[in-house]
PQR file with spaces between the fields and no chain letter, atoms N, CA, C, O and H, PARSE charges and radii, in Angstrom:
ATOM       1  N    MET     1     138.528   79.387  154.701 -0.4000 1.5000
ATOM       2  CA   MET     1     138.014   80.611  154.142 -0.0000 2.0000
ATOM       3  C    MET     1     137.797   79.885  152.332  0.5500 1.7000
ATOM       4  O    MET     1     138.851   79.669  151.734 -0.5500 1.4000
ATOM       5  N    THR     2     136.783   79.640  151.768 -0.4000 1.5000
ATOM       6  CA   THR     2     136.599   78.884  150.529 -0.0000 2.0000
ATOM       7  C    THR     2     136.354   80.247  149.472  0.5500 1.7000
ATOM       8  O    THR     2     135.625   81.213  149.700 -0.5500 1.4000
ATOM       9  H    THR     2     135.927   79.816  152.254  0.4000 1.0000
ATOM      10  N    THR     3     137.192   80.002  148.263 -0.4000 1.5000
ATOM      11  CA   THR     3     136.977   80.858  147.733 -0.0000 2.0000
ATOM      12  C    THR     3     136.016   80.331  146.313  0.5500 1.7000
ATOM      13  O    THR     3     135.851   79.168  145.944 -0.5500 1.4000
ATOM      14  H    THR     3     137.784   79.217  148.078  0.4000 1.0000
ATOM      15  N    PHE     4     135.612   81.262  145.848 -0.4000 1.5000
ATOM      16  CA   PHE     4     134.834   80.662  144.658 -0.0000 2.0000
ATOM      17  C    PHE     4     135.922   80.995  143.110  0.5500 1.7000
ATOM      18  O    PHE     4     136.689   81.956  143.156 -0.5500 1.4000
ATOM      19  H    PHE     4     135.746   82.207  146.148  0.4000 1.0000
ATOM      20  N    THR     5     135.873   80.262  142.053 -0.4000 1.5000
ATOM      21  CA   THR     5     136.569   80.545  141.330 -0.0000 2.0000
ATOM      22  C    THR     5     135.652   79.759  139.919  0.5500 1.7000
ATOM      23  O    THR     5     135.493   78.571  139.641 -0.5500 1.4000
ATOM      24  H    THR     5     135.249   79.481  142.015  0.4000 1.0000
ATOM      25  N    PRO     6     135.056   81.344  139.070 -0.5600 1.5000
ATOM      26  CA   PRO     6     133.936   80.782  138.346  0.2800 2.0000
ATOM      27  C    PRO     6     134.837   79.541  137.210  0.5500 1.7000
ATOM      28  O    PRO     6     135.983   79.196  136.919 -0.5500 1.4000
ATOM      29  N    HIS     7     133.467   79.241  136.892 -0.4000 1.5000
ATOM      30  CA   HIS     7     133.813   78.218  135.567 -0.0000 2.0000
ATOM      31  C    HIS     7     134.025   78.780  134.620  0.5500 1.7000
ATOM      32  O    HIS     7     133.223   79.633  134.241 -0.5500 1.4000
ATOM      33  H    HIS     7     132.536   79.522  137.129  0.4000 1.0000
ATOM      34  N    THR     8     135.339   78.465  133.802 -0.4000 1.5000
ATOM      35  CA   THR     8     135.846   79.191  132.566 -0.0000 2.0000
ATOM      36  C    THR     8     135.856   78.688  130.943  0.5500 1.7000
ATOM      37  O    THR     8     135.932   79.142  129.802 -0.5500 1.4000
ATOM      38  H    THR     8     135.991   77.772  134.110  0.4000 1.0000
ATOM      39  N    HIS     9     135.758   77.754  131.488 -0.4000 1.5000
ATOM      40  CA   HIS     9     135.733   76.563  130.433 -0.0000 2.0000
ATOM      41  C    HIS     9     134.765   76.157  130.188  0.5500 1.7000
ATOM      42  O    HIS     9     134.377   75.514  131.164 -0.5500 1.4000
ATOM      43  H    HIS     9     135.697   77.385  132.416  0.4000 1.0000
ATOM      44  N    ARG    10     133.673   76.119  128.971 -0.4000 1.5000
ATOM      45  CA   ARG    10     133.044   75.342  128.729 -0.0000 2.0000
ATOM      46  C    ARG    10     132.509   74.379  127.420  0.5500 1.7000
ATOM      47  O    ARG    10     132.489   74.511  126.197 -0.5500 1.4000
ATOM      48  H    ARG    10     133.989   76.641  128.179  0.4000 1.0000
ATOM      49  N    THR    11     132.121   73.419  128.320 -0.4000 1.5000
ATOM      50  CA   THR    11     131.993   72.359  126.699 -0.0000 2.0000
ATOM      51  C    THR    11     130.975   72.784  125.899  0.5500 1.7000
ATOM      52  O    THR    11     129.954   73.381  126.239 -0.5500 1.4000
ATOM      53  H    THR    11     132.137   73.312  129.314  0.4000 1.0000
ATOM      54  N    PRO    12     131.373   72.386  124.650 -0.5600 1.5000
ATOM      55  CA   PRO    12     130.592   73.165  123.626  0.2800 2.0000
ATOM      56  C    PRO    12     129.483   72.499  123.376  0.5500 1.7000
ATOM      57  O    PRO    12     129.562   71.287  123.579 -0.5500 1.4000
ATOM      58  N    THR    13     128.456   72.915  122.994 -0.4000 1.5000
ATOM      59  CA   THR    13     126.860   72.340  123.064 -0.0000 2.0000
ATOM      60  C    THR    13     126.825   72.212  121.687  0.5500 1.7000
ATOM      61  O    THR    13     127.140   73.126  120.925 -0.5500 1.4000
ATOM      62  H    THR    13     128.392   73.899  122.829  0.4000 1.0000
ATOM      63  N    PRO    14     126.262   70.543  121.155 -0.5600 1.5000
ATOM      64  CA   PRO    14     126.630   70.107  119.895  0.2800 2.0000
ATOM      65  C    PRO    14     125.697   71.174  119.063  0.5500 1.7000
ATOM      66  O    PRO    14     124.677   71.742  119.453 -0.5500 1.4000
ATOM      67  N    PRO    15     126.083   71.228  118.329 -0.5600 1.5000
ATOM      68  CA   PRO    15     124.663   71.423  117.037  0.2800 2.0000
ATOM      69  C    PRO    15     123.356   70.865  117.193  0.5500 1.7000
ATOM      70  O    PRO    15     123.303   69.730  117.666 -0.5500 1.4000
ATOM      71  N    PRO    16     122.356   71.407  116.905 -0.5600 1.5000
ATOM      72  CA   PRO    16     120.943   70.702  116.755  0.2800 2.0000
ATOM      73  C    PRO    16     120.956   69.892  115.456  0.5500 1.7000
ATOM      74  O    PRO    16     121.541   70.162  114.407 -0.5500 1.4000
ATOM      75  N    PRO    17     120.286   68.982  115.714 -0.5600 1.5000
ATOM      76  CA   PRO    17     119.693   68.139  114.332  0.2800 2.0000
ATOM      77  C    PRO    17     119.111   68.706  113.292  0.5500 1.7000
ATOM      78  O    PRO    17     118.244   69.489  113.679 -0.5500 1.4000
ATOM      79  N    PRO    18     119.203   68.658  112.135 -0.5600 1.5000
ATOM      80  CA   PRO    18     118.730   68.958  111.286  0.2800 2.0000
ATOM      81  C    PRO    18     117.048   68.849  110.706  0.5500 1.7000
ATOM      82  O    PRO    18     116.570   67.846  110.178 -0.5500 1.4000
ATOM      83  N    HIS    19     116.350   70.097  110.949 -0.4000 1.5000
ATOM      84  CA   HIS    19     114.840   69.862  110.828 -0.0000 2.0000
ATOM      85  C    HIS    19     114.457   68.576  109.665  0.5500 1.7000
ATOM      86  O    HIS    19     115.320   68.347  108.818 -0.5500 1.4000
ATOM      87  H    HIS    19     116.739   70.912  111.378  0.4000 1.0000
ATOM      88  N    PRO    20     113.589   68.020  109.645 -0.5600 1.5000
ATOM      89  CA   PRO    20     113.399   66.841  109.106  0.2800 2.0000
ATOM      90  C    PRO    20     112.678   67.493  107.922  0.5500 1.7000
ATOM      91  O    PRO    20     112.136   66.608  107.259 -0.5500 1.4000
ATOM      92  N    HIS    21     112.539   68.311  107.579 -0.4000 1.5000
ATOM      93  CA   HIS    21     111.706   69.609  106.322 -0.0000 2.0000
ATOM      94  C    HIS    21     113.742   69.988  105.074  0.5500 1.7000
ATOM      95  O    HIS    21     114.142   69.779  103.929 -0.5500 1.4000
ATOM      96  H    HIS    21     112.979   69.030  108.117  0.4000 1.0000
ATOM      97  N    ALA    22     114.176   70.486  106.133 -0.4000 1.5000
ATOM      98  CA   ALA    22     115.613   70.677  105.466 -0.0000 2.0000
ATOM      99  C    ALA    22     116.125   70.429  104.432  0.5500 1.7000
ATOM     100  O    ALA    22     116.641   71.377  103.841 -0.5500 1.4000
ATOM     101  H    ALA    22     113.851   70.656  107.063  0.4000 1.0000
ATOM     102  N    HIS    23     116.178   69.207  103.874 -0.4000 1.5000
ATOM     103  CA   HIS    23     116.564   68.605  102.953 -0.0000 2.0000
ATOM     104  C    HIS    23     115.640   68.799  101.322  0.5500 1.7000
ATOM     105  O    HIS    23     114.455   68.706  101.002 -0.5500 1.4000
ATOM     106  H    HIS    23     115.759   68.437  104.354  0.4000 1.0000
ATOM     107  N    PRO    24     116.819   69.082  100.652 -0.5600 1.5000
ATOM     108  CA   PRO    24     115.752   69.094   98.588  0.2800 2.0000
ATOM     109  C    PRO    24     114.609   67.633   99.070  0.5500 1.7000
ATOM     110  O    PRO    24     114.596   66.716   99.891 -0.5500 1.4000
ATOM     111  N    PRO    25     113.828   68.132   98.047 -0.5600 1.5000
ATOM     112  CA   PRO    25     112.775   66.760   98.069  0.2800 2.0000
ATOM     113  C    PRO    25     113.415   66.271   96.858  0.5500 1.7000
ATOM     114  O    PRO    25     114.152   66.720   95.980 -0.5500 1.4000
ATOM     115  N    THR    26     112.630   64.768   97.266 -0.4000 1.5000
ATOM     116  CA   THR    26     112.998   64.215   96.496 -0.0000 2.0000
ATOM     117  C    THR    26     111.874   64.572   94.757  0.5500 1.7000
ATOM     118  O    THR    26     110.781   65.135   94.823 -0.5500 1.4000
ATOM     119  H    THR    26     112.031   64.404   97.979  0.4000 1.0000
ATOM     120  N    PRO    27     112.376   64.184   93.673 -0.5600 1.5000
ATOM     121  CA   PRO    27     111.748   64.692   92.760  0.2800 2.0000
ATOM     122  C    PRO    27     110.945   63.426   92.866  0.5500 1.7000
ATOM     123  O    PRO    27     111.262   62.390   93.451 -0.5500 1.4000
ATOM     124  N    THR    28     109.571   63.766   92.025 -0.4000 1.5000
ATOM     125  CA   THR    28     108.127   62.987   91.966 -0.0000 2.0000
ATOM     126  C    THR    28     108.681   63.119   90.430  0.5500 1.7000
ATOM     127  O    THR    28     109.830   62.681   90.472 -0.5500 1.4000
ATOM     128  H    THR    28     109.314   64.608   91.551  0.4000 1.0000
ATOM     129  N    HIS    29     108.384   63.516   89.134 -0.4000 1.5000
ATOM     130  CA   HIS    29     108.425   63.048   88.683 -0.0000 2.0000
ATOM     131  C    HIS    29     109.995   63.868   87.961  0.5500 1.7000
ATOM     132  O    HIS    29     110.228   65.072   87.855 -0.5500 1.4000
ATOM     133  H    HIS    29     107.451   63.872   89.100  0.4000 1.0000
ATOM     134  N    THR    30     111.276   62.114   87.370 -0.4000 1.5000
ATOM     135  CA   THR    30     112.330   62.630   87.089 -0.0000 2.0000
ATOM     136  C    THR    30     112.178   63.419   85.535  0.5500 1.7000
ATOM     137  O    THR    30     112.921   64.352   85.231 -0.5500 1.4000
ATOM     138  H    THR    30     111.086   61.135   87.456  0.4000 1.0000
ATOM     139  N    ASP    31     111.409   63.044   84.878 -0.4000 1.5000
ATOM     140  CA   ASP    31     111.734   63.599   83.492 -0.0000 2.0000
ATOM     141  C    ASP    31     111.190   65.361   83.660  0.5500 1.7000
ATOM     142  O    ASP    31     110.970   66.022   82.645 -0.5500 1.4000
ATOM     143  H    ASP    31     110.805   62.286   85.125  0.4000 1.0000
ATOM     144  N    VAL    32     111.058   65.840   84.787 -0.4000 1.5000
ATOM     145  CA   VAL    32     110.529   67.207   84.659 -0.0000 2.0000
ATOM     146  C    VAL    32     111.733   68.502   85.477  0.5500 1.7000
ATOM     147  O    VAL    32     111.412   68.588   86.663 -0.5500 1.4000
ATOM     148  H    VAL    32     111.237   65.303   85.611  0.4000 1.0000
ATOM     149  N    SER    33     112.386   69.014   85.300 -0.4000 1.5000
ATOM     150  CA   SER    33     113.393   69.835   85.832 -0.0000 2.0000
ATOM     151  C    SER    33     113.018   70.315   87.033  0.5500 1.7000
ATOM     152  O    SER    33     111.865   70.722   86.885 -0.5500 1.4000
ATOM     153  H    SER    33     112.647   68.944   84.338  0.4000 1.0000
ATOM     154  N    GLN    34     113.479   70.539   88.480 -0.4000 1.5000
ATOM     155  CA   GLN    34     113.291   71.151   89.274 -0.0000 2.0000
ATOM     156  C    GLN    34     114.049   72.156   90.350  0.5500 1.7000
ATOM     157  O    GLN    34     114.300   72.305   91.546 -0.5500 1.4000
ATOM     158  H    GLN    34     114.415   70.209   88.600  0.4000 1.0000
ATOM     159  N    ARG    35     114.256   72.830   88.818 -0.4000 1.5000
ATOM     160  CA   ARG    35     114.742   74.142   88.901 -0.0000 2.0000
ATOM     161  C    ARG    35     115.406   74.226   87.624  0.5500 1.7000
ATOM     162  O    ARG    35     116.031   73.427   86.927 -0.5500 1.4000
ATOM     163  H    ARG    35     114.053   72.709   87.846  0.4000 1.0000
ATOM     164  N    CYS    36     114.956   75.899   87.496 -0.4000 1.5000
ATOM     165  CA   CYS    36     115.542   76.371   86.389 -0.0000 2.0000
ATOM     166  C    CYS    36     116.926   76.028   85.344  0.5500 1.7000
ATOM     167  O    CYS    36     118.040   76.457   85.641 -0.5500 1.4000
ATOM     168  H    CYS    36     114.448   76.548   88.062  0.4000 1.0000
ATOM     169  N    VAL    37     116.656   75.111   83.958 -0.4000 1.5000
ATOM     170  CA   VAL    37     117.369   75.122   83.365 -0.0000 2.0000
ATOM     171  C    VAL    37     118.190   75.253   81.855  0.5500 1.7000
ATOM     172  O    VAL    37     119.196   74.987   81.198 -0.5500 1.4000
ATOM     173  H    VAL    37     115.750   74.763   83.716  0.4000 1.0000
ATOM     174  N    GLU    38     116.567   76.035   81.923 -0.4000 1.5000
ATOM     175  CA   GLU    38     116.638   76.322   80.337 -0.0000 2.0000
ATOM     176  C    GLU    38     116.078   78.111   80.604  0.5500 1.7000
ATOM     177  O    GLU    38     115.463   78.414   81.627 -0.5500 1.4000
ATOM     178  H    GLU    38     115.749   76.250   82.457  0.4000 1.0000
ATOM     179  N    LYS    39     116.410   79.124   79.533 -0.4000 1.5000
ATOM     180  CA   LYS    39     116.112   80.279   79.654 -0.0000 2.0000
ATOM     181  C    LYS    39     114.760   80.322   79.297  0.5500 1.7000
ATOM     182  O    LYS    39     114.681   79.680   78.250 -0.5500 1.4000
ATOM     183  H    LYS    39     116.910   78.878   78.703  0.4000 1.0000
ATOM     184  N    GLN    40     113.412   80.831   79.681 -0.4000 1.5000
ATOM     185  CA   GLN    40     112.212   81.188   79.279 -0.0000 2.0000
ATOM     186  C    GLN    40     112.078   81.892   78.152  0.5500 1.7000
ATOM     187  O    GLN    40     113.099   82.552   77.955 -0.5500 1.4000
ATOM     188  H    GLN    40     113.476   81.353   80.531  0.4000 1.0000
ATOM     189  N    ASP    41     111.003   82.090   77.055 -0.4000 1.5000
ATOM     190  CA   ASP    41     110.260   82.945   76.738 -0.0000 2.0000
ATOM     191  C    ASP    41     109.269   83.756   76.502  0.5500 1.7000
ATOM     192  O    ASP    41     108.743   83.620   75.398 -0.5500 1.4000
ATOM     193  H    ASP    41     110.174   81.555   77.215  0.4000 1.0000
ATOM     194  N    HIS    42     108.805   84.641   77.265 -0.4000 1.5000
ATOM     195  CA   HIS    42     107.839   84.767   77.388 -0.0000 2.0000
ATOM     196  C    HIS    42     106.944   85.552   76.157  0.5500 1.7000
ATOM     197  O    HIS    42     105.723   85.702   76.186 -0.5500 1.4000
ATOM     198  H    HIS    42     109.233   84.751   78.163  0.4000 1.0000
ATOM     199  N    GLY    43     107.669   85.918   75.295 -0.4000 1.5000
ATOM     200  CA   GLY    43     107.131   87.021   74.372 -0.0000 2.0000
ATOM     201  C    GLY    43     106.701   88.099   75.040  0.5500 1.7000
ATOM     202  O    GLY    43     105.516   88.405   74.906 -0.5500 1.4000
ATOM     203  H    GLY    43     108.661   85.796   75.271  0.4000 1.0000
ATOM     204  N    LEU    44     107.623   88.956   75.955 -0.4000 1.5000
ATOM     205  CA   LEU    44     106.921   90.209   76.194 -0.0000 2.0000
ATOM     206  C    LEU    44     107.485   91.218   75.123  0.5500 1.7000
ATOM     207  O    LEU    44     106.995   92.331   74.935 -0.5500 1.4000
ATOM     208  H    LEU    44     108.585   88.707   76.064  0.4000 1.0000
ATOM     209  N    GLN    45     108.601   90.693   74.421 -0.4000 1.5000
ATOM     210  CA   GLN    45     108.527   92.027   73.252 -0.0000 2.0000
ATOM     211  C    GLN    45     107.899   91.774   71.762  0.5500 1.7000
ATOM     212  O    GLN    45     108.399   92.094   70.683 -0.5500 1.4000
ATOM     213  H    GLN    45     109.000   89.789   74.574  0.4000 1.0000
ATOM     214  N    GLU    46     106.539   91.041   72.036 -0.4000 1.5000
ATOM     215  CA   GLU    46     105.368   91.105   71.413 -0.0000 2.0000
ATOM     216  C    GLU    46     104.430   91.647   71.526  0.5500 1.7000
ATOM     217  O    GLU    46     103.593   92.069   70.729 -0.5500 1.4000
ATOM     218  H    GLU    46     106.133   90.780   72.912  0.4000 1.0000
ATOM     219  N    GLY    47     104.595   91.666   73.173 -0.4000 1.5000
ATOM     220  CA   GLY    47     103.723   92.487   73.826 -0.0000 2.0000
ATOM     221  C    GLY    47     102.845   93.993   73.412  0.5500 1.7000
ATOM     222  O    GLY    47     102.925   94.518   72.302 -0.5500 1.4000
ATOM     223  H    GLY    47     105.276   91.323   73.821  0.4000 1.0000
ATOM     224  N    LEU    48     101.906   94.602   74.708 -0.4000 1.5000
ATOM     225  CA   LEU    48     101.882   95.650   74.370 -0.0000 2.0000
ATOM     226  C    LEU    48     102.868   96.970   74.952  0.5500 1.7000
ATOM     227  O    LEU    48     102.995   98.134   74.571 -0.5500 1.4000
ATOM     228  H    LEU    48     101.841   94.175   75.610  0.4000 1.0000
ATOM     229  N    ASP    49     103.371   96.319   75.858 -0.4000 1.5000
ATOM     230  CA   ASP    49     104.532   97.401   77.020 -0.0000 2.0000
ATOM     231  C    ASP    49     105.445   97.414   75.874  0.5500 1.7000
ATOM     232  O    ASP    49     105.228   98.497   75.330 -0.5500 1.4000
ATOM     233  H    ASP    49     103.268   95.374   76.167  0.4000 1.0000
ATOM     234  N    PRO    50     106.291   96.831   75.257 -0.5600 1.5000
ATOM     235  CA   PRO    50     107.274   98.052   74.027  0.2800 2.0000
ATOM     236  C    PRO    50     106.481   99.592   73.291  0.5500 1.7000
ATOM     237  O    PRO    50     106.669  100.803   73.182 -0.5500 1.4000
ATOM     238  N    ILE    51     105.691   98.709   72.990 -0.4000 1.5000
ATOM     239  CA   ILE    51     104.466   99.802   72.387 -0.0000 2.0000
ATOM     240  C    ILE    51     104.704  101.073   73.389  0.5500 1.7000
ATOM     241  O    ILE    51     105.606  101.905   73.482 -0.5500 1.4000
ATOM     242  H    ILE    51     105.538   97.725   73.078  0.4000 1.0000
ATOM     243  N    LEU    52     103.958  100.932   73.821 -0.4000 1.5000
ATOM     244  CA   LEU    52     103.158  101.815   75.074 -0.0000 2.0000
ATOM     245  C    LEU    52     104.858  102.697   75.170  0.5500 1.7000
ATOM     246  O    LEU    52     105.154  103.729   74.567 -0.5500 1.4000
ATOM     247  H    LEU    52     103.225  100.256   73.745  0.4000 1.0000
ATOM     248  N    ILE    53     105.635  102.001   75.991 -0.4000 1.5000
ATOM     249  CA   ILE    53     106.577  102.569   76.240 -0.0000 2.0000
ATOM     250  C    ILE    53     107.176  103.538   74.905  0.5500 1.7000
ATOM     251  O    ILE    53     107.436  104.656   75.350 -0.5500 1.4000
ATOM     252  H    ILE    53     105.394  101.163   76.481  0.4000 1.0000
ATOM     253  N    HIS    54     107.410  103.467   73.723 -0.4000 1.5000
ATOM     254  CA   HIS    54     107.661  103.984   72.602 -0.0000 2.0000
ATOM     255  C    HIS    54     106.755  105.134   72.669  0.5500 1.7000
ATOM     256  O    HIS    54     107.181  106.274   72.851 -0.5500 1.4000
ATOM     257  H    HIS    54     107.199  102.559   73.362  0.4000 1.0000
ATOM     258  N    MET    55     105.320  104.812   72.505 -0.4000 1.5000
ATOM     259  CA   MET    55     104.781  106.203   72.280 -0.0000 2.0000
ATOM     260  C    MET    55     104.806  106.758   73.528  0.5500 1.7000
ATOM     261  O    MET    55     104.469  107.941   73.567 -0.5500 1.4000
ATOM     262  H    MET    55     104.974  103.885   72.357  0.4000 1.0000
ATOM     263  N    CYS    56     105.033  106.370   74.296 -0.4000 1.5000
ATOM     264  CA   CYS    56     105.149  107.558   75.563 -0.0000 2.0000
ATOM     265  C    CYS    56     106.368  108.694   75.475  0.5500 1.7000
ATOM     266  O    CYS    56     106.552  109.792   75.999 -0.5500 1.4000
ATOM     267  H    CYS    56     105.306  105.409   74.264  0.4000 1.0000
ATOM     268  N    LYS    57     107.098  107.861   74.544 -0.4000 1.5000
ATOM     269  CA   LYS    57     108.253  108.372   74.800 -0.0000 2.0000
ATOM     270  C    LYS    57     108.874  110.069   75.321  0.5500 1.7000
ATOM     271  O    LYS    57     110.018  110.325   75.696 -0.5500 1.4000
ATOM     272  H    LYS    57     106.949  106.968   74.118  0.4000 1.0000
ATOM     273  N    PRO    58     107.957  110.832   75.216 -0.5600 1.5000
ATOM     274  CA   PRO    58     107.710  112.128   75.654  0.2800 2.0000
ATOM     275  C    PRO    58     107.332  112.555   76.467  0.5500 1.7000
ATOM     276  O    PRO    58     107.003  113.737   76.564 -0.5500 1.4000
ATOM     277  N    ALA    59     107.257  111.655   77.368 -0.4000 1.5000
ATOM     278  CA   ALA    59     106.465  111.579   78.726 -0.0000 2.0000
ATOM     279  C    ALA    59     107.436  110.850   79.857  0.5500 1.7000
ATOM     280  O    ALA    59     107.315  110.711   81.074 -0.5500 1.4000
ATOM     281  H    ALA    59     107.524  110.694   77.289  0.4000 1.0000
ATOM     282  N    LEU    60     108.686  110.353   78.688 -0.4000 1.5000
ATOM     283  CA   LEU    60     109.657  109.672   79.761 -0.0000 2.0000
ATOM     284  C    LEU    60     111.177  110.009   79.441  0.5500 1.7000
ATOM     285  O    LEU    60     112.173  109.350   79.142 -0.5500 1.4000
ATOM     286  H    LEU    60     108.785  110.465   77.699  0.4000 1.0000
ATOM     287  N    PRO    61     110.850  111.472   79.665 -0.5600 1.5000
ATOM     288  CA   PRO    61     112.511  112.150   79.149  0.2800 2.0000
ATOM     289  C    PRO    61     113.798  111.038   80.054  0.5500 1.7000
ATOM     290  O    PRO    61     113.868  110.590   81.198 -0.5500 1.4000
ATOM     291  N    ASP    62     114.439  110.967   79.141 -0.4000 1.5000
ATOM     292  CA   ASP    62     116.241  110.457   79.765 -0.0000 2.0000
ATOM     293  C    ASP    62     117.049  111.618   80.300  0.5500 1.7000
ATOM     294  O    ASP    62     118.148  111.398   80.809 -0.5500 1.4000
ATOM     295  H    ASP    62     114.382  111.331   78.211  0.4000 1.0000
ATOM     296  N    ASP    63     116.522  112.940   80.205 -0.4000 1.5000
ATOM     297  CA   ASP    63     117.206  114.086   80.847 -0.0000 2.0000
ATOM     298  C    ASP    63     116.400  114.610   82.103  0.5500 1.7000
ATOM     299  O    ASP    63     115.291  115.127   81.973 -0.5500 1.4000
ATOM     300  H    ASP    63     115.629  113.118   79.792  0.4000 1.0000
ATOM     301  N    VAL    64     117.004  114.451   83.292 -0.4000 1.5000
ATOM     302  CA   VAL    64     116.028  114.729   84.531 -0.0000 2.0000
ATOM     303  C    VAL    64     115.981  116.321   84.763  0.5500 1.7000
ATOM     304  O    VAL    64     115.358  116.905   85.649 -0.5500 1.4000
ATOM     305  H    VAL    64     117.905  114.030   83.398  0.4000 1.0000
ATOM     306  N    LYS    65     116.723  116.839   83.837 -0.4000 1.5000
ATOM     307  CA   LYS    65     116.634  118.258   83.723 -0.0000 2.0000
ATOM     308  C    LYS    65     115.432  118.627   82.269  0.5500 1.7000
ATOM     309  O    LYS    65     114.891  119.669   81.898 -0.5500 1.4000
ATOM     310  H    LYS    65     117.230  116.364   83.118  0.4000 1.0000
ATOM     311  N    LYS    66     115.410  117.771   81.963 -0.4000 1.5000
ATOM     312  CA   LYS    66     113.783  117.907   80.186 -0.0000 2.0000
ATOM     313  C    LYS    66     112.394  118.039   81.249  0.5500 1.7000
ATOM     314  O    LYS    66     112.654  117.495   82.323 -0.5500 1.4000
ATOM     315  H    LYS    66     115.849  116.925   82.264  0.4000 1.0000
ATOM     316  N    THR    67     111.736  118.315   81.230 -0.4000 1.5000
ATOM     317  CA   THR    67     110.161  118.059   81.700 -0.0000 2.0000
ATOM     318  C    THR    67     109.353  117.573   80.524  0.5500 1.7000
ATOM     319  O    THR    67     109.064  117.898   79.372 -0.5500 1.4000
ATOM     320  H    THR    67     111.525  118.757   80.358  0.4000 1.0000
ATOM     321  N    PRO    68     109.096  116.434   81.592 -0.5600 1.5000
ATOM     322  CA   PRO    68     107.975  115.324   80.547  0.2800 2.0000
ATOM     323  C    PRO    68     107.001  116.110   80.066  0.5500 1.7000
ATOM     324  O    PRO    68     106.488  117.011   80.730 -0.5500 1.4000
ATOM     325  N    LYS    69     106.712  115.847   78.996 -0.4000 1.5000
ATOM     326  CA   LYS    69     105.519  116.364   78.495 -0.0000 2.0000
ATOM     327  C    LYS    69     104.381  115.429   78.664  0.5500 1.7000
ATOM     328  O    LYS    69     104.764  114.359   79.137 -0.5500 1.4000
ATOM     329  H    LYS    69     107.129  115.115   78.457  0.4000 1.0000
ATOM     330  N    HIS    70     102.688  115.499   78.355 -0.4000 1.5000
ATOM     331  CA   HIS    70     101.690  115.025   79.047 -0.0000 2.0000
ATOM     332  C    HIS    70     101.841  114.426   77.045  0.5500 1.7000
ATOM     333  O    HIS    70     102.349  115.034   76.103 -0.5500 1.4000
ATOM     334  H    HIS    70     102.377  116.369   77.971  0.4000 1.0000
ATOM     335  N    VAL    71     101.022  112.775   77.090 -0.4000 1.5000
ATOM     336  CA   VAL    71     100.764  112.177   76.071 -0.0000 2.0000
ATOM     337  C    VAL    71      99.497  111.580   76.672  0.5500 1.7000
ATOM     338  O    VAL    71      99.244  111.226   77.824 -0.5500 1.4000
ATOM     339  H    VAL    71     100.609  112.281   77.855  0.4000 1.0000
ATOM     340  N    TYR    72      98.527  111.571   75.169 -0.4000 1.5000
ATOM     341  CA   TYR    72      97.439  110.955   75.044 -0.0000 2.0000
ATOM     342  C    TYR    72      97.675  109.994   74.491  0.5500 1.7000
ATOM     343  O    TYR    72      98.621  109.898   73.710 -0.5500 1.4000
ATOM     344  H    TYR    72      98.732  111.859   74.233  0.4000 1.0000
ATOM     345  N    LEU    73      96.653  108.803   74.840 -0.4000 1.5000
ATOM     346  CA   LEU    73      97.130  107.410   73.313 -0.0000 2.0000
ATOM     347  C    LEU    73      95.552  107.018   73.765  0.5500 1.7000
ATOM     348  O    LEU    73      95.134  107.098   74.920 -0.5500 1.4000
ATOM     349  H    LEU    73      95.884  108.882   75.474  0.4000 1.0000
ATOM     350  N    GLN    74      94.884  106.639   72.763 -0.4000 1.5000
ATOM     351  CA   GLN    74      93.272  105.670   72.949 -0.0000 2.0000
ATOM     352  C    GLN    74      93.533  104.993   71.438  0.5500 1.7000
ATOM     353  O    GLN    74      93.256  105.211   70.258 -0.5500 1.4000
ATOM     354  H    GLN    74      95.224  106.574   71.825  0.4000 1.0000
ATOM     355  N    LEU    75      94.394  103.835   72.434 -0.4000 1.5000
ATOM     356  CA   LEU    75      94.135  102.696   71.613 -0.0000 2.0000
ATOM     357  C    LEU    75      92.843  101.142   72.021  0.5500 1.7000
ATOM     358  O    LEU    75      91.994  100.856   72.865 -0.5500 1.4000
ATOM     359  H    LEU    75      94.619  103.658   73.392  0.4000 1.0000
ATOM     360  N    GLU    76      93.340  100.671   71.027 -0.4000 1.5000
ATOM     361  CA   GLU    76      92.537   99.128   71.244 -0.0000 2.0000
ATOM     362  C    GLU    76      92.850   98.349   71.901  0.5500 1.7000
ATOM     363  O    GLU    76      93.680   97.640   71.332 -0.5500 1.4000
ATOM     364  H    GLU    76      94.030  100.903   70.342  0.4000 1.0000
ATOM     365  N    VAL    77      92.576   97.942   73.180 -0.4000 1.5000
ATOM     366  CA   VAL    77      93.260   97.094   73.739 -0.0000 2.0000
ATOM     367  C    VAL    77      92.566   95.428   74.026  0.5500 1.7000
ATOM     368  O    VAL    77      91.522   95.343   74.673 -0.5500 1.4000
ATOM     369  H    VAL    77      91.901   98.518   73.642  0.4000 1.0000
ATOM     370  N    ARG    78      93.217   94.226   73.508 -0.4000 1.5000
ATOM     371  CA   ARG    78      92.650   92.819   73.436 -0.0000 2.0000
ATOM     372  C    ARG    78      92.547   92.189   74.932  0.5500 1.7000
ATOM     373  O    ARG    78      92.113   93.065   75.679 -0.5500 1.4000
ATOM     374  H    ARG    78      94.064   94.295   72.982  0.4000 1.0000
ATOM     375  N    ASN    79      92.723   91.324   75.429 -0.4000 1.5000
ATOM     376  CA   ASN    79      92.966   90.564   76.129 -0.0000 2.0000
ATOM     377  C    ASN    79      93.587   89.722   75.682  0.5500 1.7000
ATOM     378  O    ASN    79      93.417   88.607   76.175 -0.5500 1.4000
ATOM     379  H    ASN    79      93.076   90.612   74.822  0.4000 1.0000
ATOM     380  N    THR    80      94.245   89.823   74.937 -0.4000 1.5000
ATOM     381  CA   THR    80      95.258   88.948   74.275 -0.0000 2.0000
ATOM     382  C    THR    80      96.964   89.542   75.006  0.5500 1.7000
ATOM     383  O    THR    80      97.933   88.974   75.509 -0.5500 1.4000
ATOM     384  H    THR    80      94.383   90.729   74.537  0.4000 1.0000
ATOM     385  N    HIS    81      96.622   90.826   74.724 -0.4000 1.5000
ATOM     386  CA   HIS    81      98.165   92.066   74.929 -0.0000 2.0000
ATOM     387  C    HIS    81      97.671   91.746   76.755  0.5500 1.7000
ATOM     388  O    HIS    81      96.813   92.408   77.339 -0.5500 1.4000
ATOM     389  H    HIS    81      95.835   91.287   74.315  0.4000 1.0000
ATOM     390  N    ARG    82      98.535   90.485   77.435 -0.4000 1.5000
ATOM     391  CA   ARG    82      98.365   90.986   78.572 -0.0000 2.0000
ATOM     392  C    ARG    82      99.793   90.738   78.799  0.5500 1.7000
ATOM     393  O    ARG    82     100.310   91.049   79.872 -0.5500 1.4000
ATOM     394  H    ARG    82      99.232   89.947   76.961  0.4000 1.0000
């Protein structure tokens, strides 16, 4: 009678080759950074958002137990306020 012994040792399969696009891109311009190397100043502090937030403080209470108040604003907004 022949007995069957399952094969318990498996040969590890080698990892697949890297995808051809998986390497970092070659910089085309050596004088331009390819990643973030300096903090950008977007000028948001001079924009309209901080002014609106300040004027709408009654509608944005710090304490969750306080009831927000209605705020009505009528302002001139220009295309430069982005």
